[in-house]
All heavy atoms as TSV, in Angstrom:
chain	resi	resn	atom	element	x	y	z
A	1	MET	N	N	18.499	0.469	51.723
A	1	MET	CA	C	18.557	1.213	50.530
A	1	MET	C	C	18.941	0.260	49.360
A	1	MET	O	O	19.867	-0.557	49.603
A	1	MET	CB	C	19.662	2.328	50.731
A	1	MET	CG	C	19.683	3.277	49.595
A	1	MET	SD	S	21.040	4.438	49.859
A	1	MET	CE	C	20.100	5.839	50.335
A	2	ALA	N	N	18.404	0.407	48.316
A	2	ALA	CA	C	18.677	-0.377	47.108
A	2	ALA	C	C	19.873	-0.028	46.454
A	2	ALA	O	O	20.228	1.120	46.266
A	2	ALA	CB	C	17.482	-0.480	46.139
A	3	THR	N	N	20.762	-0.907	45.920
A	3	THR	CA	C	21.920	-0.730	45.222
A	3	THR	C	C	21.677	-0.946	43.798
A	3	THR	O	O	21.113	-2.001	43.360
A	3	THR	CB	C	23.071	-1.551	45.750
A	3	THR	OG1	O	23.155	-1.491	47.063
A	3	THR	CG2	C	24.432	-1.115	45.124
A	4	MET	N	N	22.132	-0.009	42.911
A	4	MET	CA	C	21.888	-0.201	41.428
A	4	MET	C	C	23.270	-0.592	40.844
A	4	MET	O	O	24.240	0.003	41.089
A	4	MET	CB	C	21.371	1.131	40.806
A	4	MET	CG	C	20.043	1.488	41.225
A	4	MET	SD	S	19.465	3.015	40.459
A	4	MET	CE	C	19.459	2.496	38.820
A	5	HIS	N	N	23.201	-1.616	40.040
A	5	HIS	CA	C	24.394	-2.081	39.302
A	5	HIS	C	C	24.139	-1.867	37.834
A	5	HIS	O	O	23.109	-2.171	37.312
A	5	HIS	CB	C	24.642	-3.591	39.540
A	5	HIS	CG	C	25.000	-3.883	40.953
A	5	HIS	ND1	N	26.245	-3.585	41.568
A	5	HIS	CD2	C	24.236	-4.379	42.049
A	5	HIS	CE1	C	26.226	-3.938	42.849
A	5	HIS	NE2	N	25.019	-4.508	43.077
A	6	SER	N	N	25.132	-1.316	37.101
A	6	SER	CA	C	24.988	-1.046	35.834
A	6	SER	C	C	25.713	-2.090	34.968
A	6	SER	O	O	26.834	-2.485	35.311
A	6	SER	CB	C	25.585	0.345	35.455
A	6	SER	OG	O	25.546	0.557	34.061
A	7	SER	N	N	25.056	-2.583	33.978
A	7	SER	CA	C	25.704	-3.591	33.110
A	7	SER	C	C	26.182	-2.943	31.828
A	7	SER	O	O	26.234	-3.639	30.725
A	7	SER	CB	C	24.752	-4.774	32.884
A	7	SER	OG	O	23.607	-4.329	32.159
A	8	TYR	N	N	26.338	-1.685	31.800
A	8	TYR	CA	C	26.744	-0.963	30.601
A	8	TYR	C	C	28.164	-1.390	30.166
A	8	TYR	O	O	28.985	-1.274	30.963
A	8	TYR	CB	C	26.627	0.515	30.774
A	8	TYR	CG	C	27.051	1.353	29.676
A	8	TYR	CD1	C	26.271	1.529	28.536
A	8	TYR	CD2	C	28.346	1.859	29.574
A	8	TYR	CE1	C	26.653	2.208	27.401
A	8	TYR	CE2	C	28.704	2.696	28.511
A	8	TYR	CZ	C	27.900	2.882	27.421
A	8	TYR	OH	O	28.327	3.584	26.372
A	9	THR	N	N	28.292	-1.698	28.931
A	9	THR	CA	C	29.563	-1.959	28.367
A	9	THR	C	C	29.790	-0.923	27.196
A	9	THR	O	O	28.955	-0.756	26.440
A	9	THR	CB	C	29.693	-3.386	27.842
A	9	THR	OG1	O	28.722	-3.603	26.845
A	9	THR	CG2	C	29.597	-4.395	28.903
A	10	SER	N	N	30.993	-0.413	27.224
A	10	SER	CA	C	31.288	0.516	26.196
A	10	SER	C	C	31.425	-0.108	24.780
A	10	SER	O	O	32.038	-1.117	24.679
A	10	SER	CB	C	32.617	1.307	26.567
A	10	SER	OG	O	32.922	2.205	25.481
A	11	GLN	N	N	30.846	0.498	23.845
A	11	GLN	CA	C	30.831	0.029	22.520
A	11	GLN	C	C	31.450	1.119	21.609
A	11	GLN	O	O	31.262	2.271	21.856
A	11	GLN	CB	C	29.511	-0.391	21.917
A	11	GLN	CG	C	28.879	-1.495	22.608
A	11	GLN	CD	C	27.510	-1.870	22.001
A	11	GLN	OE1	O	26.981	-1.126	21.139
A	11	GLN	NE2	N	26.911	-2.925	22.435
A	12	SER	N	N	32.237	0.681	20.629
A	12	SER	CA	C	32.736	1.677	19.690
A	12	SER	C	C	32.336	1.323	18.317
A	12	SER	O	O	32.172	0.190	17.918
A	12	SER	CB	C	34.252	1.777	19.725
A	12	SER	OG	O	34.838	0.539	19.340
A	13	PHE	N	N	31.887	2.353	17.543
A	13	PHE	CA	C	31.486	2.214	16.143
A	13	PHE	C	C	32.399	2.977	15.136
A	13	PHE	O	O	32.858	4.036	15.558
A	13	PHE	CB	C	30.046	2.696	16.042
A	13	PHE	CG	C	29.039	1.950	16.820
A	13	PHE	CD1	C	28.622	2.498	18.101
A	13	PHE	CD2	C	28.494	0.717	16.413
A	13	PHE	CE1	C	27.736	1.875	18.831
A	13	PHE	CE2	C	27.633	0.077	17.176
A	13	PHE	CZ	C	27.206	0.613	18.418
A	14	ARG	N	N	32.604	2.414	14.054
A	14	ARG	CA	C	33.476	3.025	13.077
A	14	ARG	C	C	32.572	3.727	12.098
A	14	ARG	O	O	31.665	3.182	11.474
A	14	ARG	CB	C	34.375	2.026	12.326
A	14	ARG	CG	C	35.261	2.561	11.356
A	14	ARG	CD	C	36.137	1.506	10.871
A	14	ARG	NE	N	37.072	2.154	9.892
A	14	ARG	CZ	C	37.629	1.521	8.949
A	14	ARG	NH1	N	37.294	0.265	8.662
A	14	ARG	NH2	N	38.386	2.273	8.023
A	15	VAL	N	N	32.781	5.079	11.936
A	15	VAL	CA	C	31.996	5.847	11.051
A	15	VAL	C	C	32.714	5.964	9.707
A	15	VAL	O	O	33.841	6.379	9.603
A	15	VAL	CB	C	31.705	7.238	11.644
A	15	VAL	CG1	C	30.857	8.030	10.708
A	15	VAL	CG2	C	31.014	7.136	13.020
A	16	ILE	N	N	31.932	5.605	8.588
A	16	ILE	CA	C	32.504	5.707	7.265
A	16	ILE	C	C	31.770	6.720	6.493
A	16	ILE	O	O	30.527	6.735	6.463
A	16	ILE	CB	C	32.464	4.359	6.568
A	16	ILE	CG1	C	33.166	3.322	7.320
A	16	ILE	CG2	C	32.984	4.463	5.132
A	16	ILE	CD1	C	33.115	1.904	6.791
A	17	HIS	N	N	32.393	7.655	5.899
A	17	HIS	CA	C	31.767	8.747	5.098
A	17	HIS	C	C	31.180	8.126	3.871
A	17	HIS	O	O	31.814	7.229	3.299
A	17	HIS	CB	C	32.846	9.792	4.767
A	17	HIS	CG	C	32.140	11.032	4.148
A	17	HIS	ND1	N	31.851	11.090	2.908
A	17	HIS	CD2	C	31.847	12.212	4.749
A	17	HIS	CE1	C	31.342	12.338	2.675
A	17	HIS	NE2	N	31.312	12.949	3.756
A	18	PRO	N	N	29.981	8.513	3.424
A	18	PRO	CA	C	29.336	7.923	2.273
A	18	PRO	C	C	30.176	7.933	0.970
A	18	PRO	O	O	30.061	7.010	0.137
A	18	PRO	CB	C	28.073	8.741	2.055
A	18	PRO	CG	C	27.786	9.279	3.439
A	18	PRO	CD	C	29.107	9.484	4.129
A	19	LEU	N	N	31.045	8.933	0.863
A	19	LEU	CA	C	31.881	9.044	-0.384
A	19	LEU	C	C	33.032	7.937	-0.302
A	19	LEU	O	O	33.534	7.571	-1.423
A	19	LEU	CB	C	32.478	10.424	-0.484
A	19	LEU	CG	C	31.490	11.577	-0.762
A	19	LEU	CD1	C	32.235	12.845	-0.891
A	19	LEU	CD2	C	30.829	11.208	-2.136
A	20	HIS	N	N	33.361	7.478	0.833
A	20	HIS	CA	C	34.373	6.509	0.973
A	20	HIS	C	C	33.895	5.051	1.107
A	20	HIS	O	O	34.657	4.074	1.182
A	20	HIS	CB	C	35.305	6.812	2.200
A	20	HIS	CG	C	35.922	8.174	2.030
A	20	HIS	ND1	N	36.845	8.442	1.064
A	20	HIS	CD2	C	35.745	9.335	2.799
A	20	HIS	CE1	C	37.279	9.743	1.275
A	20	HIS	NE2	N	36.555	10.251	2.198
A	21	ASP	N	N	32.522	4.945	1.166
A	21	ASP	CA	C	31.882	3.635	1.307
A	21	ASP	C	C	31.707	2.920	-0.005
A	21	ASP	O	O	31.740	3.505	-1.072
A	21	ASP	CB	C	30.485	3.820	1.946
A	21	ASP	CG	C	29.911	2.539	2.565
A	21	ASP	OD1	O	30.737	1.532	2.693
A	21	ASP	OD2	O	28.735	2.525	2.857
A	22	GLN	N	N	31.613	1.579	0.026
A	22	GLN	CA	C	31.419	0.857	-1.190
A	22	GLN	C	C	29.969	1.098	-1.700
A	22	GLN	O	O	29.036	1.157	-0.878
A	22	GLN	CB	C	31.631	-0.700	-0.884
A	22	GLN	CG	C	32.999	-0.986	-0.495
A	22	GLN	CD	C	33.975	-0.741	-1.628
A	22	GLN	OE1	O	33.726	-0.966	-2.771
A	22	GLN	NE2	N	35.129	-0.227	-1.281
A	23	PRO	N	N	29.745	1.264	-2.978
A	23	PRO	CA	C	28.413	1.460	-3.566
A	23	PRO	C	C	27.535	0.259	-3.296
A	23	PRO	O	O	28.084	-0.916	-3.395
A	23	PRO	CB	C	28.686	1.792	-5.022
A	23	PRO	CG	C	29.991	1.230	-5.355
A	23	PRO	CD	C	30.727	1.286	-4.077
A	24	GLU	N	N	26.239	0.463	-3.099
A	24	GLU	CA	C	25.339	-0.656	-2.886
A	24	GLU	C	C	24.798	-1.138	-4.234
A	24	GLU	O	O	24.724	-0.353	-5.171
A	24	GLU	CB	C	24.197	-0.171	-2.050
A	24	GLU	CG	C	24.494	0.242	-0.683
A	24	GLU	CD	C	23.345	0.688	0.171
A	24	GLU	OE1	O	22.223	0.660	-0.362
A	24	GLU	OE2	O	23.511	0.968	1.346
A	25	ALA	N	N	24.316	-2.361	-4.262
A	25	ALA	CA	C	23.728	-2.860	-5.455
A	25	ALA	C	C	22.381	-2.246	-5.665
A	25	ALA	O	O	21.516	-2.143	-4.603
A	25	ALA	CB	C	23.599	-4.412	-5.364
A	26	LYS	N	N	22.058	-1.860	-6.827
A	26	LYS	CA	C	20.750	-1.190	-7.134
A	26	LYS	C	C	19.630	-2.220	-7.283
A	26	LYS	O	O	19.888	-3.324	-7.836
A	26	LYS	CB	C	20.826	-0.267	-8.388
A	26	LYS	CG	C	21.896	0.813	-8.196
A	26	LYS	CD	C	21.482	1.675	-7.045
A	26	LYS	CE	C	22.628	2.748	-6.856
A	26	LYS	NZ	N	22.565	3.543	-5.718
A	27	CYS	N	N	18.468	-1.974	-6.917
A	27	CYS	CA	C	17.333	-2.831	-6.996
A	27	CYS	C	C	16.782	-2.666	-8.503
A	27	CYS	O	O	16.694	-1.546	-9.052
A	27	CYS	CB	C	16.238	-2.532	-6.032
A	27	CYS	SG	S	16.764	-2.736	-4.323
A	28	GLU	N	N	16.285	-3.735	-9.015
A	28	GLU	CA	C	15.741	-3.754	-10.315
A	28	GLU	C	C	14.166	-3.568	-10.209
A	28	GLU	O	O	13.538	-4.230	-9.452
A	28	GLU	CB	C	15.973	-5.059	-11.073
A	28	GLU	CG	C	17.373	-5.230	-11.598
A	28	GLU	CD	C	17.775	-4.198	-12.717
A	28	GLU	OE1	O	16.926	-3.835	-13.460
A	28	GLU	OE2	O	18.844	-3.773	-12.636
A	29	SER	N	N	13.630	-2.558	-10.865
A	29	SER	CA	C	12.179	-2.350	-10.855
A	29	SER	C	C	11.479	-2.732	-12.082
A	29	SER	O	O	10.353	-2.330	-12.230
A	29	SER	CB	C	11.990	-0.845	-10.497
A	29	SER	OG	O	12.488	-0.033	-11.554
A	30	ALA	N	N	12.151	-3.459	-12.892
A	30	ALA	CA	C	11.504	-3.815	-14.241
A	30	ALA	C	C	10.272	-4.706	-14.076
A	30	ALA	O	O	9.347	-4.492	-14.804
A	30	ALA	CB	C	12.532	-4.502	-15.123
A	31	GLY	N	N	10.228	-5.541	-13.115
A	31	GLY	CA	C	9.106	-6.407	-13.004
A	31	GLY	C	C	8.045	-6.002	-12.014
A	31	GLY	O	O	7.111	-6.649	-11.725
A	32	LEU	N	N	8.214	-4.786	-11.489
A	32	LEU	CA	C	7.237	-4.266	-10.519
A	32	LEU	C	C	6.134	-3.542	-11.144
A	32	LEU	O	O	6.249	-2.800	-12.126
A	32	LEU	CB	C	7.927	-3.270	-9.488
A	32	LEU	CG	C	9.065	-3.893	-8.670
A	32	LEU	CD1	C	9.642	-2.779	-7.833
A	32	LEU	CD2	C	8.559	-4.979	-7.805
A	33	ASP	N	N	4.921	-3.825	-10.620
A	33	ASP	CA	C	3.650	-3.078	-11.144
A	33	ASP	C	C	3.636	-1.820	-10.379
A	33	ASP	O	O	4.064	-1.590	-9.325
A	33	ASP	CB	C	2.461	-3.912	-10.842
A	33	ASP	CG	C	2.466	-5.184	-11.626
A	33	ASP	OD1	O	2.995	-5.255	-12.666
A	33	ASP	OD2	O	1.831	-6.160	-11.092
A	34	PRO	N	N	2.943	-0.761	-11.069
A	34	PRO	CA	C	2.708	0.592	-10.348
A	34	PRO	C	C	1.848	0.404	-9.067
A	34	PRO	O	O	0.993	-0.467	-9.076
A	34	PRO	CB	C	2.019	1.374	-11.455
A	34	PRO	CG	C	1.649	0.513	-12.575
A	34	PRO	CD	C	2.406	-0.817	-12.399
A	35	ILE	N	N	2.127	1.190	-8.156
A	35	ILE	CA	C	1.370	1.169	-6.865
A	35	ILE	C	C	0.029	1.828	-7.159
A	35	ILE	O	O	-0.081	2.877	-7.750
A	35	ILE	CB	C	2.110	1.888	-5.759
A	35	ILE	CG1	C	3.434	1.175	-5.509
A	35	ILE	CG2	C	1.272	1.957	-4.489
A	35	ILE	CD1	C	4.291	1.893	-4.492
A	36	GLU	N	N	-1.074	1.154	-6.615
A	36	GLU	CA	C	-2.406	1.701	-6.815
A	36	GLU	C	C	-2.656	2.780	-5.738
A	36	GLU	O	O	-2.321	2.504	-4.581
A	36	GLU	CB	C	-3.436	0.640	-6.783
A	36	GLU	CG	C	-3.402	-0.333	-7.945
A	36	GLU	CD	C	-4.582	-1.369	-7.852
A	36	GLU	OE1	O	-5.568	-1.069	-7.259
A	36	GLU	OE2	O	-4.394	-2.378	-8.425
A	37	MET	N	N	-3.179	3.909	-6.127
A	37	MET	CA	C	-3.414	4.910	-5.203
A	37	MET	C	C	-4.840	4.867	-4.683
A	37	MET	O	O	-5.733	4.568	-5.513
A	37	MET	CB	C	-3.224	6.301	-5.834
A	37	MET	CG	C	-1.804	6.647	-6.196
A	37	MET	SD	S	-1.570	8.421	-6.713
A	37	MET	CE	C	-2.357	8.367	-8.329
A	38	THR	N	N	-4.990	5.167	-3.407
A	38	THR	CA	C	-6.348	5.191	-2.929
A	38	THR	C	C	-7.007	6.451	-3.312
A	38	THR	O	O	-6.427	7.370	-3.700
A	38	THR	CB	C	-6.295	5.033	-1.353
A	38	THR	OG1	O	-5.620	6.199	-0.772
A	38	THR	CG2	C	-5.625	3.835	-0.857
A	39	ARG	N	N	-8.308	6.515	-3.024
A	39	ARG	CA	C	-9.040	7.742	-3.422
A	39	ARG	C	C	-8.644	8.952	-2.620
A	39	ARG	O	O	-8.482	10.089	-3.202
A	39	ARG	CB	C	-10.582	7.466	-3.161
A	39	ARG	CG	C	-11.433	8.633	-3.603
A	39	ARG	CD	C	-12.909	8.306	-3.407
A	39	ARG	NE	N	-13.226	7.239	-4.361
A	39	ARG	CZ	C	-14.263	6.429	-4.243
A	39	ARG	NH1	N	-15.108	6.621	-3.228
A	39	ARG	NH2	N	-14.468	5.416	-5.042
A	40	ALA	N	N	-8.207	8.784	-1.367
A	40	ALA	CA	C	-7.757	9.874	-0.495
A	40	ALA	C	C	-6.403	10.348	-0.991
A	40	ALA	O	O	-6.197	11.632	-1.037
A	40	ALA	CB	C	-7.639	9.398	0.923
A	41	VAL	N	N	-5.528	9.509	-1.417
A	41	VAL	CA	C	-4.219	9.933	-1.919
A	41	VAL	C	C	-4.414	10.646	-3.223
A	41	VAL	O	O	-3.752	11.732	-3.395
A	41	VAL	CB	C	-3.323	8.676	-2.085
A	41	VAL	CG1	C	-2.064	9.045	-2.790
A	41	VAL	CG2	C	-2.973	8.060	-0.742
A	42	ARG	N	N	-5.260	10.148	-4.048
A	42	ARG	CA	C	-5.465	10.800	-5.361
A	42	ARG	C	C	-6.008	12.213	-5.156
A	42	ARG	O	O	-5.647	13.180	-5.780
A	42	ARG	CB	C	-6.352	9.954	-6.245
A	42	ARG	CG	C	-6.534	10.401	-7.607
A	42	ARG	CD	C	-7.378	9.503	-8.497
A	42	ARG	NE	N	-6.922	8.110	-8.472
A	42	ARG	CZ	C	-5.950	7.585	-9.178
A	42	ARG	NH1	N	-5.322	8.372	-10.112
A	42	ARG	NH2	N	-5.644	6.388	-9.209
A	43	LEU	N	N	-7.004	12.306	-4.254
A	43	LEU	CA	C	-7.613	13.601	-3.928
A	43	LEU	C	C	-6.617	14.580	-3.367
A	43	LEU	O	O	-6.589	15.767	-3.689
A	43	LEU	CB	C	-8.825	13.434	-2.976
A	43	LEU	CG	C	-9.557	14.681	-2.571
A	43	LEU	CD1	C	-10.252	15.253	-3.790
A	43	LEU	CD2	C	-10.635	14.322	-1.475
A	44	SER	N	N	-5.792	14.093	-2.471
A	44	SER	CA	C	-4.809	15.069	-1.936
A	44	SER	C	C	-3.846	15.483	-2.944
A	44	SER	O	O	-3.310	16.657	-2.900
A	44	SER	CB	C	-4.120	14.364	-0.678
A	44	SER	OG	O	-3.394	13.246	-1.065
A	45	LEU	N	N	-3.414	14.596	-3.893
A	45	LEU	CA	C	-2.440	14.998	-4.927
A	45	LEU	C	C	-3.079	15.990	-5.859
A	45	LEU	O	O	-2.469	16.993	-6.324
A	45	LEU	CB	C	-1.954	13.838	-5.616
A	45	LEU	CG	C	-0.978	12.900	-4.919
A	45	LEU	CD1	C	-0.666	11.639	-5.655
A	45	LEU	CD2	C	0.298	13.659	-4.494
A	46	VAL	N	N	-4.419	15.837	-6.177
A	46	VAL	CA	C	-5.067	16.797	-7.033
A	46	VAL	C	C	-5.214	18.189	-6.300
A	46	VAL	O	O	-4.907	19.169	-6.877
A	46	VAL	CB	C	-6.451	16.283	-7.467
A	46	VAL	CG1	C	-7.265	17.359	-8.014
A	46	VAL	CG2	C	-6.358	15.098	-8.313
A	47	ALA	N	N	-5.440	18.110	-4.940
A	47	ALA	CA	C	-5.587	19.349	-4.237
A	47	ALA	C	C	-4.235	20.081	-4.226
A	47	ALA	O	O	-4.055	21.315	-4.277
A	47	ALA	CB	C	-5.972	19.098	-2.820
A	48	LEU	N	N	-3.172	19.343	-4.091
A	48	LEU	CA	C	-1.713	19.854	-4.059
A	48	LEU	C	C	-1.522	20.503	-5.496
A	48	LEU	O	O	-0.962	21.532	-5.497
A	48	LEU	CB	C	-0.733	18.819	-3.701
A	48	LEU	CG	C	0.649	19.257	-3.723
A	48	LEU	CD1	C	0.987	20.354	-2.675
A	48	LEU	CD2	C	1.606	18.057	-3.529
A	49	ARG	N	N	-1.869	19.824	-6.533
A	49	ARG	CA	C	-1.640	20.364	-7.843
A	49	ARG	C	C	-2.463	21.696	-8.049
A	49	ARG	O	O	-1.867	22.601	-8.607
A	49	ARG	CB	C	-2.035	19.357	-8.878
A	49	ARG	CG	C	-1.732	19.802	-10.277
A	49	ARG	CD	C	-2.115	18.599	-11.280
A	49	ARG	NE	N	-1.223	17.570	-11.107
A	49	ARG	CZ	C	-1.472	16.320	-11.679
A	49	ARG	NH1	N	-2.487	16.190	-12.468
A	49	ARG	NH2	N	-0.561	15.325	-11.480
A	50	VAL	N	N	-3.595	21.699	-7.549
A	50	VAL	CA	C	-4.458	22.939	-7.796
A	50	VAL	C	C	-3.797	24.071	-6.876
A	50	VAL	O	O	-3.756	25.195	-7.371
A	50	VAL	CB	C	-5.850	22.609	-7.318
A	50	VAL	CG1	C	-6.739	23.882	-7.187
A	50	VAL	CG2	C	-6.580	21.630	-8.364
A	51	TYR	N	N	-3.410	23.691	-5.699
A	51	TYR	CA	C	-2.723	24.740	-4.890
A	51	TYR	C	C	-1.475	25.236	-5.531
A	51	TYR	O	O	-1.275	26.477	-5.585
A	51	TYR	CB	C	-2.370	24.148	-3.449
A	51	TYR	CG	C	-1.552	25.035	-2.658
A	51	TYR	CD1	C	-2.156	26.083	-1.967
A	51	TYR	CD2	C	-0.202	24.761	-2.524
A	51	TYR	CE1	C	-1.389	26.886	-1.185
A	51	TYR	CE2	C	0.538	25.607	-1.693
A	51	TYR	CZ	C	-0.066	26.662	-1.031
A	51	TYR	OH	O	0.734	27.451	-0.239
A	52	LEU	N	N	-0.648	24.417	-6.084
A	52	LEU	CA	C	0.600	24.876	-6.670
A	52	LEU	C	C	0.332	25.681	-7.995
A	52	LEU	O	O	1.025	26.703	-8.230
A	52	LEU	CB	C	1.520	23.674	-7.063
A	52	LEU	CG	C	2.081	22.992	-5.783
A	52	LEU	CD1	C	2.847	21.681	-6.282
A	52	LEU	CD2	C	2.990	23.905	-5.027
A	53	LEU	N	N	-0.687	25.319	-8.756
A	53	LEU	CA	C	-1.004	26.054	-9.969
A	53	LEU	C	C	-1.597	27.469	-9.506
A	53	LEU	O	O	-1.297	28.451	-10.194
A	53	LEU	CB	C	-2.023	25.394	-10.803
A	53	LEU	CG	C	-1.489	24.189	-11.553
A	53	LEU	CD1	C	-2.655	23.374	-12.189
A	53	LEU	CD2	C	-0.520	24.596	-12.609
A	54	GLY	N	N	-2.402	27.490	-8.441
A	54	GLY	CA	C	-2.862	28.718	-7.874
A	54	GLY	C	C	-1.804	29.747	-7.472
A	54	GLY	O	O	-1.760	30.909	-7.759
A	55	MET	N	N	-0.744	29.134	-6.744
A	55	MET	CA	C	0.313	29.962	-6.344
A	55	MET	C	C	1.171	30.487	-7.491
A	55	MET	O	O	1.610	31.612	-7.463
A	55	MET	CB	C	1.231	29.125	-5.345
A	55	MET	CG	C	0.600	28.731	-3.993
A	55	MET	SD	S	0.321	30.318	-3.070
A	55	MET	CE	C	-1.423	30.193	-2.968
A	56	ALA	N	N	1.364	29.588	-8.526
A	56	ALA	CA	C	2.096	30.033	-9.645
A	56	ALA	C	C	1.356	31.177	-10.328
A	56	ALA	O	O	1.979	32.164	-10.885
A	56	ALA	CB	C	2.351	28.989	-10.628
A	57	ALA	N	N	0.064	31.035	-10.411
A	57	ALA	CA	C	-0.780	32.102	-11.165
A	57	ALA	C	C	-0.668	33.422	-10.394
A	57	ALA	O	O	-0.551	34.470	-11.041
A	57	ALA	CB	C	-2.247	31.676	-11.246
A	58	MET	N	N	-0.806	33.284	-9.009
A	58	MET	CA	C	-0.671	34.576	-8.217
A	58	MET	C	C	0.703	35.135	-8.334
A	58	MET	O	O	0.912	36.405	-8.442
A	58	MET	CB	C	-0.986	34.278	-6.795
A	58	MET	CG	C	-2.393	33.969	-6.501
A	58	MET	SD	S	-2.970	33.900	-4.841
A	58	MET	CE	C	-1.676	33.671	-3.880
A	59	LEU	N	N	1.795	34.353	-8.415
A	59	LEU	CA	C	3.122	34.902	-8.545
A	59	LEU	C	C	3.255	35.484	-10.021
A	59	LEU	O	O	3.789	36.592	-10.104
A	59	LEU	CB	C	4.190	33.758	-8.447
A	59	LEU	CG	C	5.585	34.100	-8.756
A	59	LEU	CD1	C	6.100	35.117	-7.704
A	59	LEU	CD2	C	6.465	32.919	-8.803
A	60	LEU	N	N	2.732	34.908	-10.949
A	60	LEU	CA	C	2.780	35.486	-12.342
A	60	LEU	C	C	2.107	36.895	-12.374
A	60	LEU	O	O	2.503	37.805	-12.990
A	60	LEU	CB	C	2.247	34.549	-13.336
A	60	LEU	CG	C	2.184	34.998	-14.797
A	60	LEU	CD1	C	3.612	35.214	-15.371
A	60	LEU	CD2	C	1.486	34.013	-15.663
A	61	TYR	N	N	0.817	36.859	-11.772
A	61	TYR	CA	C	0.103	38.147	-11.708
A	61	TYR	C	C	0.914	39.219	-10.950
A	61	TYR	O	O	0.903	40.354	-11.466
A	61	TYR	CB	C	-1.272	37.880	-11.079
A	61	TYR	CG	C	-2.043	39.155	-10.806
A	61	TYR	CD1	C	-2.772	39.695	-11.854
A	61	TYR	CD2	C	-1.997	39.774	-9.582
A	61	TYR	CE1	C	-3.516	40.826	-11.662
A	61	TYR	CE2	C	-2.738	40.959	-9.318
A	61	TYR	CZ	C	-3.483	41.454	-10.434
A	61	TYR	OH	O	-4.208	42.668	-10.283
A	62	HIS	N	N	1.512	38.877	-9.852
A	62	HIS	CA	C	2.406	39.906	-9.093
A	62	HIS	C	C	3.580	40.318	-9.938
A	62	HIS	O	O	3.811	41.623	-10.001
A	62	HIS	CB	C	2.728	39.260	-7.822
A	62	HIS	CG	C	3.505	40.253	-6.943
A	62	HIS	ND1	N	2.957	41.337	-6.385
A	62	HIS	CD2	C	4.726	40.218	-6.528
A	62	HIS	CE1	C	3.712	41.917	-5.651
A	62	HIS	NE2	N	4.977	41.296	-5.719
A	63	VAL	N	N	4.235	39.437	-10.687
A	63	VAL	CA	C	5.300	39.930	-11.499
A	63	VAL	C	C	4.837	40.767	-12.668
A	63	VAL	O	O	5.436	41.817	-12.915
A	63	VAL	CB	C	6.073	38.697	-12.025
A	63	VAL	CG1	C	7.107	39.104	-13.055
A	63	VAL	CG2	C	6.804	37.970	-10.823
A	64	VAL	N	N	3.786	40.391	-13.345
A	64	VAL	CA	C	3.176	41.233	-14.370
A	64	VAL	C	C	2.710	42.613	-13.860
A	64	VAL	O	O	2.972	43.637	-14.478
A	64	VAL	CB	C	2.045	40.488	-15.073
A	64	VAL	CG1	C	1.261	41.390	-16.024
A	64	VAL	CG2	C	2.631	39.265	-15.845
A	65	ASP	N	N	2.150	42.598	-12.670
A	65	ASP	CA	C	1.654	43.901	-12.107
A	65	ASP	C	C	2.904	44.784	-11.754
A	65	ASP	O	O	2.856	45.974	-11.920
A	65	ASP	CB	C	0.828	43.593	-10.803
A	65	ASP	CG	C	0.232	44.789	-10.227
A	65	ASP	OD1	O	-0.067	45.775	-11.006
A	65	ASP	OD2	O	0.081	44.867	-8.994
A	66	LEU	N	N	3.986	44.152	-11.185
A	66	LEU	CA	C	5.173	44.952	-10.879
A	66	LEU	C	C	5.817	45.469	-12.149
A	66	LEU	O	O	6.468	46.599	-12.126
A	66	LEU	CB	C	6.177	44.147	-10.109
A	66	LEU	CG	C	5.814	43.882	-8.596
A	66	LEU	CD1	C	6.845	42.904	-7.983
A	66	LEU	CD2	C	5.637	45.168	-7.804
A	67	ALA	N	N	5.749	44.763	-13.191
A	67	ALA	CA	C	6.342	45.172	-14.453
A	67	ALA	C	C	5.505	46.327	-15.077
A	67	ALA	O	O	6.055	46.960	-16.049
A	67	ALA	CB	C	6.456	43.959	-15.461
A	68	GLY	N	N	4.375	46.605	-14.644
A	68	GLY	CA	C	3.575	47.645	-15.199
A	68	GLY	C	C	2.759	47.269	-16.421
A	68	GLY	O	O	2.302	48.203	-17.098
A	69	ILE	N	N	2.725	46.025	-16.701
A	69	ILE	CA	C	1.977	45.660	-17.897
A	69	ILE	C	C	0.500	45.844	-17.698
A	69	ILE	O	O	-0.269	46.151	-18.622
A	69	ILE	CB	C	2.324	44.236	-18.285
A	69	ILE	CG1	C	3.818	44.124	-18.599
A	69	ILE	CG2	C	1.434	43.693	-19.410
A	69	ILE	CD1	C	4.366	42.724	-18.877
A	70	LEU	N	N	0.041	45.581	-16.493
A	70	LEU	CA	C	-1.419	45.755	-16.221
A	70	LEU	C	C	-1.603	47.244	-15.819
A	70	LEU	O	O	-0.947	47.800	-15.070
A	70	LEU	CB	C	-1.816	44.850	-14.979
A	70	LEU	CG	C	-1.648	43.345	-15.214
A	70	LEU	CD1	C	-1.927	42.621	-13.922
A	70	LEU	CD2	C	-2.452	42.843	-16.321
A	71	HIS	N	N	-2.639	47.784	-16.421
A	71	HIS	CA	C	-2.937	49.204	-16.152
A	71	HIS	C	C	-4.188	49.243	-15.402
A	71	HIS	O	O	-5.354	49.039	-15.855
A	71	HIS	CB	C	-3.173	49.912	-17.470
A	71	HIS	CG	C	-1.895	49.925	-18.368
A	71	HIS	ND1	N	-0.738	50.568	-18.086
A	71	HIS	CD2	C	-1.645	49.256	-19.511
A	71	HIS	CE1	C	0.129	50.335	-18.977
A	71	HIS	NE2	N	-0.393	49.547	-19.966
A	72	HIS	N	N	-3.954	49.565	-14.095
A	72	HIS	CA	C	-5.179	49.548	-13.217
A	72	HIS	C	C	-5.742	50.975	-13.235
A	72	HIS	O	O	-5.009	51.950	-13.365
A	72	HIS	CB	C	-4.698	49.246	-11.758
A	72	HIS	CG	C	-4.184	47.859	-11.567
A	72	HIS	ND1	N	-5.070	46.848	-11.529
A	72	HIS	CD2	C	-2.952	47.398	-11.410
A	72	HIS	CE1	C	-4.345	45.696	-11.338
A	72	HIS	NE2	N	-3.096	45.947	-11.296
A	73	THR	N	N	-7.026	51.150	-13.075
A	73	THR	CA	C	-7.661	52.390	-12.975
A	73	THR	C	C	-8.110	52.528	-11.441
A	73	THR	O	O	-8.969	51.860	-11.002
A	73	THR	CB	C	-8.884	52.501	-13.882
A	73	THR	OG1	O	-9.768	51.439	-13.551
A	73	THR	CG2	C	-8.511	52.407	-15.321
A	74	HIS	N	N	-7.436	53.413	-10.770
A	74	HIS	CA	C	-7.733	53.584	-9.352
A	74	HIS	C	C	-8.687	54.742	-9.210
A	74	HIS	O	O	-8.716	55.865	-9.509
A	74	HIS	CB	C	-6.447	53.871	-8.604
A	74	HIS	CG	C	-5.567	52.697	-8.546
A	74	HIS	ND1	N	-5.851	51.601	-7.818
A	74	HIS	CD2	C	-4.435	52.473	-9.192
A	74	HIS	CE1	C	-4.935	50.697	-7.953
A	74	HIS	NE2	N	-3.940	51.178	-8.820
């Protein structure tokens, strides 16, 4: 029967809350160029924009309908 030996050594870590930690130095972005978007990324962002505008339009329509401003003929 094989014997297993563990080489595990206990480690302890000190946890520091972010409010009590020292602030990090901020990176400067003045010399950086804008990132070029690929065609797929640009298309997905346009699709997301169209979706969000559609959802906003449906919400506006629903609110106006609930307010009774639209007069439906049933």
